[in-house]
C-alpha positions in Angstrom: 52.8 339.8 39.4 54.5 341.7 42.2 58.2 341.4 42.9 57.4 340.0 46.4 55.3 337.2 44.9 58.1 336.4 42.5 60.7 336.3 45.2 58.5 334.0 47.3 57.4 331.9 44.2 53.7 332.6 44.7 51.7 331.9 41.6 48.3 333.3 40.5 47.1 329.8 39.6 45.0 328.3 42.4 44.6 324.6 43.4 41.6 322.6 42.3 39.6 321.3 45.2 40.4 317.7 46.0 36.6 316.9 45.7 36.8 317.5 41.9 39.6 315.0 41.0 40.9 311.6 41.9 44.0 309.5 41.2 43.3 306.1 39.6 46.6 304.2 39.2 48.7 306.2 36.7 45.8 308.4 35.7 44.0 311.5 37.2 40.3 311.9 36.6 39.0 315.5 36.8 35.2 315.6 37.2 34.3 318.6 35.1 30.6 318.2 35.5 30.9 318.4 39.3 32.7 321.7 39.2 30.6 324.7 40.3 32.3 326.9 37.7 33.9 325.5 34.5 37.6 326.3 34.1 37.7 329.5 32.0 39.5 329.6 28.7 43.0 330.8 29.1 43.1 329.8 32.8 44.6 327.0 34.7 44.4 325.2 38.1 46.8 322.8 39.7 46.4 319.4 41.4 48.5 318.5 44.4 48.4 315.7 46.9 46.5 312.4 46.8 49.7 310.5 46.1 50.8 312.6 43.1 54.6 312.6 42.9 54.5 316.2 41.6 51.8 318.8 41.2 50.0 318.8 37.9 49.0 322.0 36.0 45.7 321.7 34.1 45.1 324.4 31.5 42.2 325.2 29.2 43.4 327.1 26.2 41.6 329.9 24.4 40.9 327.2 21.7 39.1 325.1 24.3 41.8 322.4 24.5 42.8 321.0 27.8 46.5 320.5 28.5 48.3 319.1 31.5 51.9 319.6 32.6 54.1 318.7 35.5 53.7 321.9 37.6 57.4 322.4 38.3 59.7 324.8 36.4 62.6 322.9 34.9 65.0 325.7 35.9 64.5 325.6 39.7 62.3 322.6 40.1 60.1 323.6 42.9 58.6 326.8 41.4 55.1 326.6 39.9 53.8 327.8 36.6 51.0 330.2 35.5 49.3 330.6 32.1 50.2 334.0 30.6 47.0 335.9 30.1 46.2 336.4 26.4 49.2 334.5 25.2 49.8 330.8 24.4 52.5 330.2 26.9 53.3 329.4 30.5 55.6 331.3 32.9 57.4 330.3 36.0 56.3 332.3 39.1 60.0 332.9 40.1 61.9 336.1 39.6 63.6 334.6 36.5 60.3 334.0 34.8 61.3 331.1 32.5 58.6 330.8 29.8 57.4 327.8 27.9 55.2 327.3 24.8 52.1 325.1 25.1 54.1 322.1 24.0 56.3 322.6 27.1 59.3 323.8 25.1 61.4 326.6 26.9 61.1 329.9 24.9 62.6 332.4 27.4 64.4 332.8 30.7 67.0 330.4 32.2 65.1 327.1 31.8 66.8 324.8 29.2 64.7 321.6 29.6 61.1 321.2 28.4 58.2 320.7 30.8 56.8 317.2 31.2 53.5 317.3 29.3 50.8 314.7 29.9 48.1 313.4 27.5 44.6 314.6 28.3 41.5 312.9 27.1 37.8 313.7 27.5 35.8 310.7 28.7 32.2 310.6 29.9 32.2 314.3 30.8 35.5 314.0 32.7 39.1 314.7 31.8 41.5 311.8 32.1 45.2 312.8 32.5 47.7 310.0 31.8 50.7 310.5 34.0 
């Protein structure tokens, strides 16, 4: 990541098109079967809008497990997160680069509070994230 992207808080993780997910009460349904390309292992996308109070980061681990977190670093609050390529952790896209393990626990940088992690369940070919 370049220093300019870090100063501006620009992440590598891209948004998931609104056509592939919906909000149903306090749950988000991600329509995996409708996606043109599956989410690659070790990669993530974020969901924003449609009435969500905060963006959600959706990650597919190298072990093929889907995880979801509030996509706001607990150090600054408005900076987003990226999966770290080849490592089981997340990193804030700010200059300070707070890092978190896949449980959401801070493991480096200035963040002291854990990330909010959401339960994810596979249901009928979709992912259901409980907010």
